[in-house]
C-alpha positions in Angstrom: -22.0 -38.8 -70.3 -20.1 -42.0 -70.6 -23.1 -44.3 -70.4 -25.2 -42.5 -72.9 -26.4 -44.7 -75.8 -26.5 -43.7 -79.4 -30.3 -43.8 -79.3 -30.4 -41.5 -76.3 -28.0 -39.1 -78.0 -30.1 -39.0 -81.1 -33.3 -38.4 -79.1 -31.7 -35.4 -77.4 -30.3 -34.0 -80.6 -33.7 -34.4 -82.5 -35.7 -32.7 -79.7 -33.2 -29.9 -79.2 -32.8 -29.0 -82.9 -36.5 -29.0 -83.4 -36.7 -26.3 -80.8 -34.0 -24.2 -82.6 -30.9 -25.0 -80.5 -27.5 -24.8 -82.2 -24.8 -27.5 -82.0 -23.1 -25.7 -79.0 -26.3 -25.7 -77.0 -27.0 -29.4 -77.8 -23.4 -30.3 -76.7 -23.8 -28.3 -73.5 -27.0 -30.1 -72.6 -25.4 -33.5 -73.3 -22.3 -32.7 -71.1 -24.3 -31.2 -68.3 -25.4 -32.9 -65.1 -29.0 -32.2 -66.1 -28.9 -35.0 -68.6 -27.3 -37.4 -66.0 -30.3 -36.7 -63.7 -32.7 -37.2 -66.6 -31.4 -40.6 -67.8 -31.0 -41.8 -64.2 -34.6 -41.2 -63.7 -34.0 -38.6 -61.0 -36.8 -36.3 -62.2 -37.1 -34.5 -58.9 -33.5 -33.4 -59.1 -33.9 -31.6 -62.5 -34.1 -27.9 -62.0 -36.8 -27.2 -64.6 -36.2 -23.4 -64.8 -32.4 -23.8 -65.3 -32.9 -26.6 -67.7 -35.2 -24.5 -69.9 -32.7 -21.6 -69.9 -29.7 -23.8 -70.8 -31.1 -25.1 -74.1 -34.2 -23.0 -74.7 -36.1 -26.3 -74.3 -39.3 -27.1 -72.5 -38.3 -29.6 -69.9 -41.6 -31.3 -70.4 -40.2 -32.7 -73.6 -38.0 -34.9 -71.5 -40.8 -36.3 -69.4 -41.2 -33.6 -66.7 -44.7 -32.1 -67.1 -45.8 -28.9 -65.3 -48.7 -28.9 -62.9 -51.0 -26.3 -64.5 -53.4 -24.6 -62.1 -57.1 -24.7 -62.8 -58.2 -21.3 -64.1 -61.9 -22.0 -63.6 -64.7 -24.5 -64.2 -67.0 -23.6 -67.0 -70.5 -24.8 -67.8 -71.4 -25.7 -71.4 -74.8 -26.7 -72.8 -76.7 -24.3 -70.7 -79.7 -24.1 -73.0 -78.3 -21.5 -75.4 -78.5 -23.1 -78.8 -78.2 -20.6 -81.6 -76.1 -17.5 -82.3 -79.0 -15.3 -81.6 -79.5 -17.0 -78.2 -75.9 -16.1 -77.3 -76.3 -12.6 -78.7 -79.3 -12.0 -76.5 -77.6 -13.4 -73.4 -74.5 -11.3 -74.0 -76.6 -8.2 -74.5 -78.5 -8.9 -71.3 -75.2 -9.4 -69.4 -73.9 -6.0 -70.8 -71.2 -7.7 -72.9 -70.1 -6.4 -76.3 -69.5 -8.5 -79.4 -66.8 -7.6 -81.9 -67.5 -7.8 -85.6 -65.5 -11.0 -86.1 -66.7 -12.6 -82.9 -70.2 -11.9 -84.0 -69.4 -13.2 -87.5 -68.1 -16.7 -86.5 -71.0 -17.2 -84.1 -73.1 -17.6 -87.2 -71.0 -20.2 -88.9 -72.0 -23.9 -89.1 -68.7 -24.8 -87.4 -69.9 -23.2 -84.2 -71.3 -25.9 -82.1 -72.8 -26.2 -78.6 -73.0 -29.1 -76.2 -76.4 -30.9 -76.3 -76.4 -31.5 -72.6 -75.1 -29.5 -69.7 -71.6 -30.3 -68.8 -68.7 -28.8 -67.0 -65.1 -28.4 -68.3 -61.9 -27.5 -66.4 -60.0 -24.6 -68.0 -56.3 -23.8 -67.8 -54.7 -20.5 -68.8 -51.1 -20.6 -70.1 -48.9 -18.1 -72.0 -46.7 -18.8 -74.9 -43.7 -18.0 -72.6 -44.9 -20.6 -70.1 -45.0 -23.1 -72.9 -41.3 -22.4 -73.6 -41.7 -19.9 -76.4 -39.9 -16.9 -75.1 -40.0 -15.3 -78.5 -43.6 -16.1 -79.3 -44.9 -18.9 -81.5 -47.4 -19.7 -84.2 -50.8 -21.0 -83.4 -49.7 -24.4 -84.7 -46.7 -24.6 -82.4 -48.6 -23.4 -79.4 -51.3 -26.0 -79.9 -48.8 -28.8 -80.5 -46.8 -28.0 -77.3 -49.9 -27.7 -75.2 -51.1 -31.1 -76.4 -47.8 -32.6 -75.5 -48.3 -31.3 -72.0 -51.7 -32.9 -71.5 -53.9 -30.0 -72.5 -56.6 -30.1 -75.1 -58.4 -27.6 -77.4 -61.6 -26.1 -76.1 -65.0 -26.7 -77.8 -65.7 -23.4 -79.5 -68.7 -22.8 -77.2 -66.1 -22.0 -74.6 -65.7 -18.6 -76.2 -69.1 -17.0 -75.6 -69.7 -19.1 -72.4 -66.5 -17.8 -70.9 -67.5 -14.2 -71.8 -70.8 -14.8 -70.0 -69.5 -16.5 -67.0 -66.2 -14.7 -66.5 -67.8 -11.7 -64.8 -64.8 -10.8 -62.7 -62.3 -10.5 -65.5 -59.6 -8.0 -64.5 -59.4 -4.7 -66.5 -56.9 -4.9 -69.3 -56.8 -8.7 -69.5 -57.5 -10.6 -72.8 -57.5 -14.3 -73.2 -57.4 -16.3 -76.5 -59.5 -19.4 -76.6 -57.5 -22.4 -77.9 -60.0 -24.0 -80.3 -60.3 -25.3 -83.8 -60.4 -22.0 -85.8 -63.6 -21.0 -87.6 -63.5 -19.5 -91.1 -65.0 -16.1 -91.1 -66.9 -14.3 -93.9 -63.7 -13.0 -95.4 -62.2 -16.5 -95.5 -59.8 -15.9 -92.6 -59.4 -18.3 -89.7 -60.4 -16.9 -86.3 -60.6 -18.0 -82.7 -62.6 -16.3 -80.0 -60.9 -14.1 -77.4 -62.4 -12.5 -74.3 -61.3 -9.1 -73.2 -62.1 -6.5 -70.5 -60.9 -3.1 -71.7 -59.5 -0.5 -69.4 -62.8 1.3 -69.1 -64.5 -1.9 -67.9 -66.2 -2.9 -71.1 -66.4 -6.7 -71.6 -65.9 -8.0 -75.1 -66.2 -11.2 -77.1 -64.1 -11.0 -80.3 -62.5 -13.1 -82.9 -59.1 -13.0 -84.6 -55.8 -14.7 -85.4 -56.6 -18.4 -85.6 -54.6 -19.4 -88.7 -52.0 -22.1 -87.9 -49.3 -19.8 -89.2 -50.4 -16.7 -87.3 -47.8 -15.7 -84.8 -48.6 -14.5 -81.3 -46.0 -13.0 -78.9 -44.7 -14.6 -75.8 -47.2 -12.8 -73.6 -50.2 -14.1 -75.4 -52.3 -16.1 -72.9 -54.4 -19.1 -74.1 -57.3 -20.9 -72.5 -57.0 -24.7 -72.9 -59.0 -27.6 -71.6 -57.5 -29.9 -69.0 -57.4 -33.4 -70.3 -59.6 -35.8 -68.3 
């Protein structure tokens, strides 16, 4: 681009290299018409899918944010206060609790809302966040925050299990939350799963910032208000 400033070129280079692009990919992006549309402010003319494929970049990094669909609205602060309250409610609802999900329910870091409130949830995979080869928890969280999503209160884990009664068989969803240290000293997040035989589970695993989940891992985030 003839009219590109040095600052703009540096911005493109920094963002692209942070995402793992090589020099050839960066140069291709700079010379493509996609960058002309971007700097001219013609956001509607940027083909987001093609743009991502060209440089393995999330187009949202350049100011175009996706419109995430609402997964569901969830109630928090429903009167369940303690780990035992949740265990009883889960048992009554015929839900199973995995060992580590059960373990982190007991930890002081597990908090519940003092008053009833509703939160809007979004489900997004690592691939949809631009990580076609998977990503660490740290990178997944950082990208989601850039796109206007927030981490869930950890109460979302057991509440989602209780309220998501129509979860499809074979589906499992990770709850994007501040991880809780379990009794073995490992960092875990909740995940909800419905196994092929129909059993509904609340479990915990894989919350360390360096833990890597594949591209198909699907996360539950909070929509920013």
